[in-house]
VEXNUBA-237605 format. One record per atom (N, C-alpha, C, CB): chain; atom name; x, y negated, z negated. Coordinates in steps of 0.2 Angstrom, whole numbers. Glycine has a CB too. Layout:
// VEXNUBA-237605
<"A" "CA" <X Y Z>>
...
***
This chain:
// VEXNUBA-237605
<"A" "N" <11 250 149>>
<"A" "CA" <8 243 147>>
<"A" "C" <1 243 150>>
<"A" "CB" <13 237 150>>
<"A" "N" <-3 240 145>>
<"A" "CA" <-10 240 147>>
<"A" "C" <-11 234 153>>
<"A" "CB" <-14 238 141>>
<"A" "N" <-14 236 158>>
<"A" "CA" <-15 231 164>>
<"A" "C" <-22 229 164>>
<"A" "CB" <-13 235 170>>
<"A" "N" <-23 223 167>>
<"A" "CA" <-30 220 168>>
<"A" "C" <-33 217 162>>
<"A" "CB" <-34 225 171>>
<"A" "N" <-30 217 156>>
<"A" "CA" <-33 214 150>>
<"A" "C" <-33 206 150>>
<"A" "CB" <-31 217 144>>
<"A" "N" <-37 203 147>>
<"A" "CA" <-37 196 146>>
<"A" "C" <-31 194 142>>
<"A" "CB" <-43 193 143>>
<"A" "N" <-28 188 143>>
<"A" "CA" <-22 186 139>>
<"A" "C" <-25 184 132>>
<"A" "CB" <-18 180 142>>
<"A" "N" <-22 187 127>>
<"A" "CA" <-25 185 120>>
<"A" "C" <-24 178 118>>
<"A" "CB" <-21 190 114>>
<"A" "N" <-28 176 114>>
<"A" "CA" <-27 169 111>>
<"A" "C" <-23 169 105>>
<"A" "CB" <-34 166 109>>
<"A" "N" <-21 163 104>>
<"A" "CA" <-15 162 98>>
<"A" "C" <-17 165 92>>
<"A" "CB" <-14 154 97>>
<"A" "N" <-23 165 89>>
<"A" "CA" <-24 168 82>>
<"A" "C" <-23 175 83>>
<"A" "CB" <-31 166 80>>
<"A" "N" <-25 179 88>>
<"A" "CA" <-24 186 89>>
<"A" "C" <-17 188 90>>
<"A" "CB" <-29 189 94>>
<"A" "N" <-13 183 93>>
<"A" "CA" <-6 185 94>>
<"A" "C" <-3 184 88>>
<"A" "CB" <-3 180 99>>
<"A" "N" <-4 179 84>>
<"A" "CA" <-1 178 77>>
<"A" "C" <-2 184 72>>
<"A" "CB" <-3 172 74>>
<"A" "N" <-9 186 72>>
<"A" "CA" <-11 192 68>>
<"A" "C" <-8 198 70>>
<"A" "CB" <-19 193 69>>
<"A" "N" <-7 199 77>>
<"A" "CA" <-3 205 79>>
<"A" "C" <4 205 77>>
<"A" "CB" <-4 205 87>>
<"A" "N" <7 200 77>>
<"A" "CA" <14 199 75>>
<"A" "C" <15 201 68>>
<"A" "CB" <17 192 77>>
<"A" "N" <10 198 64>>
<"A" "CA" <11 199 56>>
<"A" "C" <9 207 55>>
<"A" "CB" <5 195 53>>
<"A" "N" <5 210 59>>
<"A" "CA" <3 217 58>>
<"A" "C" <9 221 59>>
<"A" "CB" <-3 219 62>>
<"A" "N" <14 219 63>>
<"A" "CA" <19 223 65>>
<"A" "C" <25 223 61>>
<"A" "CB" <21 222 72>>
<"A" "N" <24 221 54>>
<"A" "CA" <29 221 49>>
<"A" "C" <31 228 48>>
<"A" "CB" <27 217 43>>
<"A" "N" <38 229 49>>
<"A" "CA" <40 236 48>>
<"A" "C" <43 237 41>>
<"A" "CB" <46 237 52>>
<"A" "N" <43 244 39>>
<"A" "CA" <45 246 32>>
<"A" "C" <52 245 31>>
<"A" "CB" <42 253 30>>
<"A" "N" <56 246 37>>
<"A" "CA" <63 245 37>>
<"A" "C" <66 243 44>>
<"A" "CB" <67 252 35>>
<"A" "N" <72 241 45>>
<"A" "CA" <75 239 51>>
<"A" "C" <82 240 50>>
<"A" "CB" <73 232 53>>
<"A" "N" <85 245 54>>
<"A" "CA" <92 246 53>>
<"A" "C" <95 246 61>>
<"A" "CB" <94 253 50>>
<"A" "N" <102 247 61>>
<"A" "CA" <105 247 68>>
<"A" "C" <103 253 72>>
<"A" "CB" <113 246 67>>
<"A" "N" <101 259 68>>
<"A" "CA" <99 264 72>>
<"A" "C" <92 263 74>>
<"A" "CB" <99 270 67>>
<"A" "N" <88 260 70>>
<"A" "CA" <81 258 72>>
<"A" "C" <81 253 78>>
<"A" "CB" <77 254 67>>
<"A" "N" <86 248 78>>
<"A" "CA" <86 244 84>>
<"A" "C" <88 248 90>>
<"A" "CB" <92 238 83>>
<"A" "N" <92 253 90>>
<"A" "CA" <95 257 95>>
<"A" "C" <88 260 98>>
<"A" "CB" <101 261 93>>
<"A" "N" <85 264 93>>
<"A" "CA" <79 267 96>>
<"A" "C" <74 263 99>>
<"A" "CB" <76 271 90>>
<"A" "N" <72 257 96>>
<"A" "CA" <68 253 99>>
<"A" "C" <70 251 106>>
<"A" "CB" <66 246 95>>
<"A" "N" <77 249 106>>
<"A" "CA" <80 247 113>>
<"A" "C" <79 252 118>>
<"A" "CB" <86 245 111>>
<"A" "N" <81 258 116>>
<"A" "CA" <81 263 122>>
<"A" "C" <74 264 124>>
<"A" "CB" <84 270 119>>
<"A" "N" <69 264 119>>
<"A" "CA" <62 265 121>>
<"A" "C" <60 259 125>>
<"A" "CB" <57 265 115>>
<"A" "N" <62 253 124>>
<"A" "CA" <60 247 128>>
<"A" "C" <63 248 135>>
<"A" "CB" <63 241 125>>
<"A" "N" <69 250 135>>
<"A" "CA" <72 251 142>>
<"A" "C" <68 256 146>>
<"A" "CB" <79 253 141>>
<"A" "N" <66 261 143>>
<"A" "CA" <62 266 147>>
<"A" "C" <55 263 149>>
<"A" "CB" <61 272 142>>
<"A" "N" <52 260 144>>
<"A" "CA" <45 257 146>>
<"A" "C" <46 252 152>>
<"A" "CB" <43 253 139>>
<"A" "N" <52 248 152>>
<"A" "CA" <53 243 157>>
<"A" "C" <54 247 164>>
<"A" "CB" <59 239 156>>
<"A" "N" <58 252 164>>
<"A" "CA" <59 256 170>>
<"A" "C" <52 259 173>>
<"A" "CB" <64 262 168>>
<"A" "N" <48 261 168>>
<"A" "CA" <42 264 170>>
<"A" "C" <37 259 172>>
<"A" "CB" <39 268 164>>
<"A" "N" <37 253 170>>
<"A" "CA" <33 248 171>>
<"A" "C" <34 244 178>>
<"A" "CB" <33 242 165>>
<"A" "N" <41 243 180>>
<"A" "CA" <42 239 185>>
<"A" "C" <49 241 189>>
<"A" "CB" <42 232 183>>
<"A" "N" <49 239 195>>
<"A" "CA" <55 240 199>>
<"A" "C" <60 234 198>>
<"A" "CB" <53 241 207>>
<"A" "N" <57 229 195>>
<"A" "CA" <61 223 194>>
<"A" "C" <66 224 188>>
<"A" "CB" <56 217 192>>
<"A" "N" <72 221 188>>
<"A" "CA" <76 222 183>>
<"A" "C" <75 218 177>>
<"A" "CB" <84 221 185>>
<"A" "N" <76 220 171>>
<"A" "CA" <75 216 165>>
<"A" "C" <80 217 160>>
<"A" "CB" <68 217 162>>
<"A" "N" <81 212 156>>
<"A" "CA" <86 213 150>>
<"A" "C" <83 214 144>>
<"A" "CB" <91 206 149>>
<"A" "N" <85 219 140>>
<"A" "CA" <83 220 133>>
<"A" "C" <88 218 128>>
<"A" "CB" <81 228 132>>
<"A" "N" <87 214 123>>
<"A" "CA" <92 211 118>>
<"A" "C" <89 211 112>>
<"A" "CB" <94 204 120>>
<"A" "N" <93 214 107>>
<"A" "CA" <90 215 100>>
<"A" "C" <96 212 96>>
<"A" "CB" <88 222 98>>
<"A" "N" <95 207 92>>
<"A" "CA" <101 205 87>>
<"A" "C" <98 203 81>>
<"A" "CB" <104 198 91>>
<"A" "N" <102 203 76>>
<"A" "CA" <100 201 69>>
<"A" "C" <99 193 69>>
<"A" "CB" <105 202 63>>
<"A" "N" <94 191 64>>
<"A" "CA" <92 184 64>>
<"A" "C" <98 180 61>>
<"A" "CB" <86 183 61>>
<"A" "N" <100 182 56>>
<"A" "CA" <105 178 52>>
<"A" "C" <112 178 54>>
<"A" "CB" <104 180 45>>
<"A" "N" <114 182 58>>
<"A" "CA" <121 182 60>>
<"A" "C" <122 183 67>>
<"A" "CB" <124 188 57>>
<"A" "N" <117 183 71>>
<"A" "CA" <118 184 79>>
<"A" "C" <122 190 80>>
<"A" "CB" <122 178 82>>
<"A" "N" <122 195 75>>
<"A" "CA" <125 202 77>>
<"A" "C" <121 205 82>>
<"A" "CB" <126 206 70>>
<"A" "N" <124 207 87>>
<"A" "CA" <120 210 93>>
<"A" "C" <120 218 91>>
<"A" "CB" <124 210 100>>
<"A" "N" <114 220 91>>
<"A" "CA" <113 227 89>>
<"A" "C" <111 232 96>>
<"A" "CB" <107 228 85>>
<"A" "N" <108 228 101>>
<"A" "CA" <107 232 107>>
<"A" "C" <106 227 113>>
<"A" "CB" <101 236 106>>
<"A" "N" <109 229 118>>
<"A" "CA" <109 225 124>>
<"A" "C" <109 229 130>>
<"A" "CB" <115 219 125>>
<"A" "N" <104 229 135>>
<"A" "CA" <104 234 141>>
<"A" "C" <100 231 146>>
<"A" "CB" <102 241 139>>
<"A" "N" <101 233 152>>
<"A" "CA" <97 231 158>>
<"A" "C" <92 237 160>>
<"A" "CB" <101 228 164>>
<"A" "N" <87 236 162>>
<"A" "CA" <82 241 164>>
<"A" "C" <84 244 171>>
<"A" "CB" <75 239 164>>
<"A" "N" <87 240 175>>
<"A" "CA" <89 242 182>>
<"A" "C" <95 237 185>>
<"A" "CB" <82 241 187>>
<"A" "N" <98 239 190>>
<"A" "CA" <103 234 193>>
<"A" "C" <100 228 195>>
<"A" "CB" <107 238 199>>
<"A" "N" <103 222 196>>
<"A" "CA" <101 216 198>>
<"A" "C" <100 210 194>>
<"A" "CB" <94 217 201>>
<"A" "N" <102 211 188>>
<"A" "CA" <101 206 183>>
<"A" "C" <106 200 185>>
<"A" "CB" <102 209 176>>
<"A" "N" <104 194 183>>
<"A" "CA" <108 188 185>>
<"A" "C" <110 185 178>>
<"A" "CB" <104 183 189>>
<"A" "N" <115 181 178>>
<"A" "CA" <117 178 172>>
<"A" "C" <111 173 169>>
<"A" "CB" <123 173 173>>
<"A" "N" <107 171 174>>
<"A" "CA" <101 167 171>>
<"A" "C" <97 171 166>>
<"A" "CB" <97 165 177>>
<"A" "N" <96 177 167>>
<"A" "CA" <92 181 162>>
<"A" "C" <95 180 155>>
<"A" "CB" <93 188 164>>
<"A" "N" <102 180 154>>
<"A" "CA" <105 179 148>>
<"A" "C" <104 172 145>>
<"A" "CB" <112 181 148>>
<"A" "N" <103 167 149>>
<"A" "CA" <101 161 147>>
<"A" "C" <94 161 144>>
<"A" "CB" <102 156 153>>
<"A" "N" <90 164 148>>
<"A" "CA" <83 165 146>>
<"A" "C" <82 168 139>>
<"A" "CB" <78 168 151>>
<"A" "N" <86 174 138>>
<"A" "CA" <87 177 132>>
<"A" "C" <88 173 126>>
<"A" "CB" <92 183 132>>
<"A" "N" <93 169 127>>
<"A" "CA" <96 164 122>>
<"A" "C" <90 159 120>>
<"A" "CB" <102 161 124>>
<"A" "N" <87 156 125>>
<"A" "CA" <82 151 124>>
<"A" "C" <76 154 121>>
<"A" "CB" <80 149 131>>
<"A" "N" <74 160 122>>
<"A" "CA" <68 163 119>>
<"A" "C" <70 165 112>>
<"A" "CB" <65 169 122>>
<"A" "N" <76 167 111>>
<"A" "CA" <78 169 104>>
<"A" "C" <78 163 99>>
<"A" "CB" <85 172 104>>
<"A" "N" <81 157 102>>
<"A" "CA" <82 151 98>>
<"A" "C" <75 149 96>>
<"A" "CB" <85 146 102>>
<"A" "N" <69 149 100>>
<"A" "CA" <63 147 99>>
<"A" "C" <60 152 93>>
<"A" "CB" <58 148 105>>
<"A" "N" <61 158 93>>
<"A" "CA" <59 163 88>>
<"A" "C" <62 161 81>>
<"A" "CB" <60 170 90>>
<"A" "N" <69 160 82>>
<"A" "CA" <72 158 75>>
<"A" "C" <70 152 72>>
<"A" "CB" <80 158 77>>
<"A" "N" <69 147 76>>
<"A" "CA" <67 140 74>>
<"A" "C" <60 140 71>>
<"A" "CB" <69 135 79>>
<"A" "N" <55 143 75>>
<"A" "CA" <48 142 73>>
<"A" "C" <45 148 69>>
<"A" "CB" <44 141 79>>
<"A" "N" <49 154 70>>
<"A" "CA" <46 160 66>>
<"A" "C" <41 164 69>>
<"A" "CB" <44 158 59>>
<"A" "N" <39 162 75>>
<"A" "CA" <34 166 79>>
<"A" "C" <37 167 86>>
<"A" "CB" <27 161 79>>
<"A" "N" <33 171 89>>
<"A" "CA" <36 174 96>>
<"A" "C" <36 168 101>>
<"A" "CB" <32 179 99>>
<"A" "N" <40 168 106>>
<"A" "CA" <41 163 111>>
<"A" "C" <34 162 115>>
<"A" "CB" <47 164 116>>
<"A" "N" <31 168 115>>
<"A" "CA" <24 168 119>>
<"A" "C" <19 164 114>>
<"A" "CB" <22 176 120>>
<"A" "N" <19 166 108>>
<"A" "CA" <14 162 103>>
<"A" "C" <16 155 103>>
<"A" "CB" <14 165 96>>
<"A" "N" <22 152 103>>
<"A" "CA" <23 145 104>>
<"A" "C" <21 142 110>>
<"A" "CB" <31 144 103>>
<"A" "N" <22 146 116>>
<"A" "CA" <19 144 122>>
<"A" "C" <12 143 122>>
<"A" "CB" <22 148 127>>
<"A" "N" <8 148 119>>
<"A" "CA" <1 147 119>>
<"A" "C" <-1 141 114>>
<"A" "CB" <-3 154 116>>
<"A" "N" <2 140 109>>
<"A" "CA" <1 135 104>>
<"A" "C" <2 128 108>>
<"A" "CB" <6 135 98>>
<"A" "N" <6 128 112>>
<"A" "CA" <8 121 116>>
<"A" "C" <4 121 122>>
<"A" "CB" <15 121 117>>
<"A" "N" <0 126 124>>
<"A" "CA" <-4 126 130>>
<"A" "C" <1 127 136>>
<"A" "CB" <-8 120 131>>
<"A" "N" <7 129 135>>
<"A" "CA" <12 130 141>>
<"A" "C" <15 124 143>>
<"A" "CB" <8 134 147>>
<"A" "N" <14 118 139>>
<"A" "CA" <16 112 141>>
<"A" "C" <23 111 138>>
<"A" "CB" <11 106 139>>
<"A" "N" <29 111 141>>
<"A" "CA" <35 111 139>>
<"A" "C" <37 103 137>>
<"A" "CB" <40 113 144>>
<"A" "N" <34 99 141>>
<"A" "CA" <36 92 139>>
<"A" "C" <32 90 132>>
<"A" "CB" <33 87 144>>
<"A" "N" <26 93 131>>
<"A" "CA" <23 91 124>>
<"A" "C" <27 95 119>>
<"A" "CB" <15 93 125>>
<"A" "N" <29 101 120>>
<"A" "CA" <33 105 115>>
<"A" "C" <39 101 113>>
<"A" "CB" <35 111 118>>
<"A" "N" <43 98 118>>
<"A" "CA" <49 94 117>>
<"A" "C" <48 88 113>>
<"A" "CB" <53 93 123>>
<"A" "N" <42 85 115>>
<"A" "CA" <40 78 111>>
<"A" "C" <38 80 104>>
<"A" "CB" <34 75 115>>
<"A" "N" <34 85 103>>
<"A" "CA" <31 86 97>>
<"A" "C" <37 88 92>>
<"A" "CB" <26 92 97>>
<"A" "N" <41 92 94>>
<"A" "CA" <47 94 89>>
<"A" "C" <53 90 90>>
<"A" "CB" <49 101 90>>
<"A" "N" <53 84 94>>
<"A" "CA" <58 79 94>>
<"A" "C" <65 83 96>>
<"A" "CB" <59 75 88>>
<"A" "N" <64 87 102>>
<"A" "CA" <70 91 104>>
<"A" "C" <75 87 108>>
<"A" "CB" <67 96 108>>
<"A" "N" <73 81 111>>
<"A" "CA" <77 77 114>>
<"A" "C" <82 81 120>>
<"A" "CB" <82 74 109>>
<"A" "N" <88 80 119>>
<"A" "CA" <93 83 124>>
<"A" "C" <93 90 123>>
<"A" "CB" <99 80 123>>
<"A" "N" <91 93 117>>
<"A" "CA" <92 100 116>>
<"A" "C" <85 104 119>>
<"A" "CB" <93 101 109>>
<"A" "N" <81 101 122>>
<"A" "CA" <75 104 124>>
<"A" "C" <76 110 128>>
<"A" "CB" <70 99 128>>
<"A" "N" <81 110 133>>
<"A" "CA" <82 115 137>>
<"A" "C" <85 121 134>>
<"A" "CB" <87 113 142>>
<"A" "N" <87 121 127>>
<"A" "CA" <89 126 123>>
<"A" "C" <84 131 121>>
<"A" "CB" <93 124 118>>
<"A" "N" <77 129 122>>
<"A" "CA" <72 132 119>>
<"A" "C" <68 134 125>>
<"A" "CB" <68 128 114>>
<"A" "N" <64 140 124>>
<"A" "CA" <59 142 129>>
<"A" "C" <52 144 126>>
<"A" "CB" <62 148 133>>
<"A" "N" <47 142 129>>
<"A" "CA" <40 143 126>>
<"A" "C" <37 148 131>>
<"A" "CB" <36 137 125>>
<"A" "N" <41 153 133>>
<"A" "CA" <39 158 138>>
<"A" "C" <39 165 134>>
<"A" "CB" <43 158 145>>
<"A" "N" <35 170 136>>
<"A" "CA" <34 176 132>>
<"A" "C" <41 180 133>>
<"A" "CB" <29 180 135>>
<"A" "N" <42 184 128>>
<"A" "CA" <48 189 128>>
<"A" "C" <52 189 122>>
<"A" "CB" <52 187 134>>
<"A" "N" <52 184 118>>
<"A" "CA" <55 183 112>>
<"A" "C" <50 185 106>>
<"A" "CB" <59 176 111>>
<"A" "N" <52 190 102>>
<"A" "CA" <47 193 97>>
<"A" "C" <51 193 90>>
<"A" "CB" <44 199 99>>
<"A" "N" <49 191 85>>
<"A" "CA" <52 192 78>>
<"A" "C" <51 199 75>>
<"A" "CB" <50 186 73>>
<"A" "N" <56 201 72>>
<"A" "CA" <56 208 68>>
<"A" "C" <55 206 61>>
<"A" "CB" <62 212 69>>
<"A" "N" <50 208 57>>
<"A" "CA" <49 207 50>>
<"A" "C" <49 213 47>>
<"A" "CB" <42 203 49>>
<"A" "N" <52 213 40>>
<"A" "CA" <52 219 36>>
<"A" "C" <48 218 30>>
<"A" "CB" <59 222 35>>
<"A" "N" <44 223 27>>
<"A" "CA" <40 222 21>>
<"A" "C" <45 220 15>>
<"A" "CB" <36 228 20>>
<"A" "N" <43 215 11>>
<"A" "CA" <47 213 6>>
<"A" "C" <53 209 7>>
<"A" "CB" <49 219 3>>
<"A" "N" <54 207 14>>
<"A" "CA" <60 203 16>>
<"A" "C" <57 196 18>>
<"A" "CB" <64 206 21>>
<"A" "N" <59 191 15>>
<"A" "CA" <57 184 17>>
<"A" "C" <60 183 24>>
<"A" "CB" <59 179 12>>
<"A" "N" <56 180 28>>
<"A" "CA" <59 178 35>>
<"A" "C" <59 183 40>>
<"A" "CB" <65 174 33>>
<"A" "N" <63 181 45>>
<"A" "CA" <64 186 51>>
<"A" "C" <70 189 50>>
<"A" "CB" <64 182 57>>
<"A" "N" <70 196 51>>
<"A" "CA" <76 200 51>>
<"A" "C" <80 201 57>>
<"A" "CB" <74 207 48>>
<"A" "N" <77 201 63>>
<"A" "CA" <79 201 69>>
<"A" "C" <75 198 74>>
<"A" "CB" <81 208 71>>
<"A" "N" <78 198 81>>
<"A" "CA" <74 196 86>>
<"A" "C" <75 200 92>>
<"A" "CB" <76 189 88>>
<"A" "N" <69 202 95>>
<"A" "CA" <70 206 101>>
<"A" "C" <67 202 107>>
<"A" "CB" <65 213 100>>
<"A" "N" <71 202 112>>
<"A" "CA" <70 198 118>>
<"A" "C" <70 202 124>>
<"A" "CB" <75 192 119>>
<"A" "N" <65 201 128>>
<"A" "CA" <65 204 135>>
<"A" "C" <64 199 140>>
<"A" "CB" <59 210 136>>
<"A" "N" <68 199 145>>
<"A" "CA" <68 194 151>>
<"A" "C" <69 197 157>>
<"A" "CB" <73 189 150>>
<"A" "N" <64 195 162>>
<"A" "CA" <65 198 169>>
<"A" "C" <58 199 172>>
<"A" "CB" <69 204 168>>
<"A" "N" <53 200 168>>
<"A" "CA" <46 201 171>>
<"A" "C" <42 194 171>>
<"A" "CB" <42 206 168>>
<"A" "N" <36 195 172>>
<"A" "CA" <31 189 170>>
<"A" "C" <31 188 163>>
<"A" "CB" <24 191 173>>
<"A" "N" <31 182 161>>
<"A" "CA" <31 181 153>>
<"A" "C" <27 185 149>>
<"A" "CB" <31 174 152>>
<"A" "N" <20 186 151>>
<"A" "CA" <16 189 147>>
<"A" "C" <18 197 147>>
<"A" "CB" <8 189 150>>
<"A" "N" <21 200 152>>
<"A" "CA" <23 206 152>>
<"A" "C" <30 207 148>>
<"A" "CB" <25 209 160>>
<"A" "N" <34 202 148>>
<"A" "CA" <40 202 144>>
<"A" "C" <38 203 136>>
<"A" "CB" <44 195 145>>
<"A" "N" <32 199 135>>
<"A" "CA" <30 199 128>>
<"A" "C" <27 206 126>>
<"A" "CB" <25 193 126>>
<"A" "N" <22 208 131>>
<"A" "CA" <18 213 129>>
<"A" "C" <22 220 129>>
<"A" "CB" <12 214 134>>
<"A" "N" <27 220 132>>
<"A" "CA" <31 227 132>>
<"A" "C" <35 227 126>>
<"A" "CB" <37 227 138>>
<"A" "N" <37 221 123>>
<"A" "CA" <40 221 116>>
<"A" "C" <35 223 111>>
<"A" "CB" <43 215 115>>
<"A" "N" <29 220 111>>
<"A" "CA" <24 222 106>>
<"A" "C" <22 229 107>>
<"A" "CB" <18 218 107>>
<"A" "N" <21 232 112>>
<"A" "CA" <20 239 113>>
<"A" "C" <26 244 110>>
<"A" "CB" <18 241 120>>
<"A" "N" <32 242 112>>
<"A" "CA" <37 246 109>>
<"A" "C" <38 245 101>>
<"A" "CB" <44 243 112>>
<"A" "N" <36 239 98>>
<"A" "CA" <36 239 91>>
<"A" "C" <30 243 88>>
<"A" "CB" <35 231 89>>
<"A" "N" <25 242 91>>
<"A" "CA" <19 246 89>>
<"A" "C" <20 254 89>>
<"A" "CB" <13 245 94>>
<"A" "N" <24 256 94>>
<"A" "CA" <25 263 95>>
<"A" "C" <30 265 89>>
<"A" "CB" <28 265 101>>
<"A" "N" <35 261 88>>
<"A" "CA" <40 262 83>>
<"A" "C" <36 262 76>>
<"A" "CB" <46 257 83>>
<"A" "N" <32 257 75>>
<"A" "CA" <29 257 68>>
<"A" "C" <24 263 67>>
<"A" "CB" <25 250 68>>
<"A" "N" <21 265 73>>
<"A" "CA" <16 271 72>>
<"A" "C" <21 277 70>>
<"A" "CB" <13 272 79>>
<"A" "N" <26 278 73>>
<"A" "CA" <31 283 72>>
<"A" "C" <33 283 65>>
<"A" "CB" <38 283 77>>
<"A" "N" <34 277 62>>
<"A" "CA" <36 277 55>>
<"A" "C" <30 278 50>>
<"A" "CB" <39 271 53>>
<"A" "N" <24 277 53>>
<"A" "CA" <18 278 49>>
<"A" "C" <16 272 46>>
<"A" "CB" <19 283 43>>
<"A" "N" <18 266 48>>
<"A" "CA" <17 260 45>>
<"A" "C" <10 256 48>>
<"A" "CB" <22 255 46>>
<"A" "N" <8 259 54>>
<"A" "CA" <2 257 57>>
<"A" "C" <-2 263 59>>
<"A" "CB" <3 252 62>>
<"A" "N" <-8 263 59>>
<"A" "CA" <-12 269 62>>
<"A" "C" <-13 269 69>>
<"A" "CB" <-19 269 58>>
<"A" "N" <-13 275 72>>
<"A" "CA" <-14 276 79>>
<"A" "C" <-20 272 82>>
<"A" "CB" <-14 283 81>>
***
């Protein structure tokens, strides 16, 4: 993971997400991305993190693993909250956080979340998976356990590596 870079602004985050549209996404692809993510996390940090990849329309779980021992049930709560944000708004949880300036109260008020506000997270780590020619989101990849910008960036880097291997983006 690239260290010491400035945190990107919302337009570049959204552009990056759109550029990572894949030519395909299968259960085997999810496994490959998940294993790669777990390895990236192990190389990045001694802190434990969760990797979760599930289909968007059915909640069908395709991959779930921890990078190291020490995960708490709270990590799975964060996974669910980040995932729900991606599914509802169609952008990464990090992008939504930047869009709202990190202000959870403003987020809850703007979208009239009321008592359900706690079901959503505007913290980095939830990223949509899009496929060329398919309307909407196909799956959601979530990482939870590191700093929110790291949770987001490690998913982006894993998707970039996968897309590069498929030849859908240039090196």
